C-alpha positions in Angstrom: -12.8 6.3 7.1 -10.4 6.5 4.1 -13.4 6.4 1.7 -14.5 9.8 2.9 -11.8 11.1 0.5 -14.5 10.6 -2.2 -16.3 13.6 -0.8 -13.3 15.9 -0.3 -12.7 19.0 -2.4 -10.5 18.4 -5.4 -7.6 20.4 -3.9 -7.6 18.0 -0.9 -7.6 15.0 -3.3 -4.3 16.4 -4.5 -3.0 16.8 -1.0 -0.4 14.0 -0.5 -0.7 14.1 3.3 -4.5 13.8 3.3 -4.4 11.0 0.7 -1.7 9.2 2.6 -3.9 9.1 5.7 -6.8 7.9 3.6 -5.0 5.0 2.0 -3.5 3.9 5.3 -7.1 3.5 6.5 -8.5 2.1 3.2 -6.1 1.2 0.4 -8.8 1.4 -2.2 -9.5 5.0 -1.4 -6.6 5.6 -3.8 -9.3 5.6 -6.5 -10.5 9.0 -5.2 -7.0 10.6 -5.2 -5.9 13.1 -7.9 -4.3 11.3 -10.9 -0.8 12.7 -10.1 -0.9 10.9 -6.7 -1.8 7.6 -8.4 1.8 7.8 -9.8 3.3 8.4 -6.4 5.2 5.1 -5.8 5.4 5.4 -2.0 1.7 6.3 -1.6 0.7 3.5 -3.9 2.9 1.0 -2.0 1.2 2.0 1.3 -2.3 1.6 -0.4 -1.6 -1.9 -1.8 0.0 -3.0 1.5 -3.3 -2.1 3.2 -5.5 -3.6 0.4 -4.0 -5.4 -2.6 -7.0 -4.4 -4.7 -5.8 -0.8 -4.6 -3.4 -1.8 -7.4 -6.4 -1.4 -9.7 -6.3 2.4 -9.2 -2.5 2.9 -9.5 -1.1 4.6 -12.6 -0.2 2.3 -15.5 3.5 2.7 -15.1 3.3 1.2 -11.6 1.8 -2.0 -13.0 5.3 -3.0 -14.1 6.9 -2.1 -10.7 7.8 -5.5 -9.3 7.8 -4.5 -5.7 4.4 -2.8 -5.9 2.8 -5.7 -7.8 4.3 -8.2 -5.3 2.8 -6.2 -2.4 -0.5 -6.3 -4.2 -0.7 -10.0 -4.9 0.4 -10.8 -1.3 -2.8 -9.2 -0.2 -5.1 -10.1 -3.1 -3.9 -12.7 -5.6 -6.5 -11.7 -8.2 -4.7 -8.3 -8.7 -2.2 -10.2 -10.9 -4.6 -9.4 -13.7 -3.6 -5.7 -13.5 0.2 -6.4 -13.6 2.3 -5.8 -16.7 2.7 -8.8 -19.0 6.4 -9.3 -18.0 5.4 -9.7 -14.3 2.7 -12.3 -15.3 5.7 -14.4 -16.4 7.6 -13.8 -13.1 7.4 -17.2 -11.3 7.8 -15.7 -7.8 5.0 -13.1 -8.3 2.6 -15.7 -9.8 3.4 -18.2 -7.0 2.6 -15.6 -4.4 -0.6 -14.8 -6.2 -1.9 -18.3 -6.6 -1.0 -19.1 -2.9 -3.3 -16.2 -2.0 -6.0 -17.0 -4.7 -5.7 -20.1 -6.8 -7.8 -18.5 -9.5 -5.0 -16.0 -10.2 -3.6 -18.8 -12.4 -6.0 -17.4 -15.0 -3.8 -14.3 -15.5 -0.4 -16.1 -15.4 1.6 -16.3 -18.6 1.0 -19.4 -20.6 4.4 -20.9 -19.8 3.5 -20.8 -16.1 0.2 -22.6 -16.7 2.4 -25.6 -17.7 4.4 -25.4 -14.5 3.3 -28.5 -12.5 4.4 -27.2 -9.1 2.7 -23.9 -9.6 -0.5 -25.4 -10.9 -0.5 -27.8 -7.9 -0.3 -24.8 -5.5 -3.2 -23.1 -7.4 -5.5 -26.2 -7.3 -4.8 -26.9 -3.7 -6.0 -23.4 -2.9 -8.9 -23.4 -5.4 -9.7 -26.7 -7.2 -11.6 -25.0 -10.0 -8.3 -23.2 -11.0 -7.7 -26.5 -13.0 -9.7 -24.7 -15.7 -6.7 -22.4 -16.3 -4.0 -25.1 -16.3 -2.3 -26.2 -19.5 -4.1 -29.2 -21.2 -1.3 -31.7 -20.3 -1.8 -30.9 -16.6 -5.5 -31.6 -16.9 -4.5 -35.1 -17.8 -2.1 -35.4 -14.8 -3.9 -37.7 -12.4 -2.1 -36.3 -9.3 -2.9 -32.7 -10.2 -6.6 -33.5 -10.9 -6.9 -35.5 -7.7 -5.7 -32.6 -5.7 -8.1 -30.3 -7.5 -11.2 -32.6 -7.0 -10.2 -33.0 -3.3 -10.5 -29.3 -3.0 -13.6 -28.9 -5.2 -15.3 -31.9 -6.7 -16.6 -29.7 -9.5 -13.0 -29.4 -10.8 -13.8 -32.7 -12.5 -15.4 -30.5 -15.2 -12.0 -29.4 -16.5 -10.2 -32.8 -16.2 -9.2 -34.6 -19.3 -11.8 -37.0 -20.6 -9.8 -40.1 -19.7 -9.8 -39.0 -16.1 -13.6 -38.6 -16.1 -13.7 -42.4 -16.6 -11.4 -43.0 -13.5 -13.7 -44.5 -10.9 -11.6 -43.7 -7.9 -11.1 -40.1 -9.0 -14.8 -39.6 -9.8 -15.6 -41.1 -6.4 -13.5 -38.4 -4.7 -15.1 -35.7 -6.8 -18.7 -36.7 -6.0 -17.9 -37.1 -2.3 -16.9 -33.4 -2.4 -19.9 -32.3 -4.5 -22.6 -34.7 -5.6 -23.3 -32.4 -8.5 -19.8 -33.4 -9.9 -21.6 -36.5 -11.2 -22.6 -34.3 -14.2 -19.0 -34.3 -15.4 -18.3 -38.0 -15.0 -18.1 -40.4 -18.0 -21.5 -41.9 -18.9 -20.5 -45.4 -17.7 -19.9 -44.0 -14.2 -23.3 -42.3 -14.2 -24.7 -45.9 -14.3 -22.4 -47.0 -11.4 -24.7 -47.7 -8.4 -22.1 -46.9 -5.8 -20.9 -43.7 -7.4 -24.5 -42.4 -7.9 -25.3 -43.3 -4.3 -22.4 -41.3 -3.0 -23.4 -38.4 -5.2 -27.1 -38.3 -4.1 -26.1 -38.6 -0.4 -24.1 -35.4 -0.9 -26.6 -33.3 -2.9 -29.9 -35.3 -2.7 
C-alpha cells in the first residue's frame, strides 16, 4: 500500500526508489514524499499517471509543465485547478479536463468559457457545468438543452428567457422534478409541466 509511506522514517521518504514504488501503487502517496522528490519530474509523472489528484502534491514549478498537467487532467479533470494560469488557457488541456469532469470548466480561463464547442462537451459530461459558462452561452438554447438533458437542475443557470421556454422546461423537469423551482412563474402554473415534475419527485 503506497500510503504506508506516511509512516516511513524521514530518510526513506527521501529515498527515490522507495517513493517510486509507493507512487506506482498510490499516486497520492506523493504527499508523504520529501519536498525535493515532489520536484522530481519523472516521479511526479508516474504519480499523476496513477492518480491525477497527485498533481496537488507536486512542486509548484511542475504546475506549469504541460505534459505533467495533461497526465493529471486525463485521470482527474478537476486537477485543472492546480495548473498554472497559462495552462488553463490551453484549449487541449481544458478539453481533456472537461471530457473527464465537466465541472473542470470552472477553472478554465475566461476566454475558454466562451468556447461553444468546449462548453458543449462540459455540459454533456455534467449539466450543472453550465454555471461556469459565459453568459452568452447560458442564452444558447442548444447548449442549455444539452445541459438540462444531462441534469434538469442546470435550468437554474440558464438565461431568464429560456426559463420561459416550455419545451426546455419540460425536458428539465422530466430529468429532475425539483427543476420546477427554476422555471418562470407562468410555467409553474402550467398543469402539464407541474404534473411531469411531481411525477418525478412527488
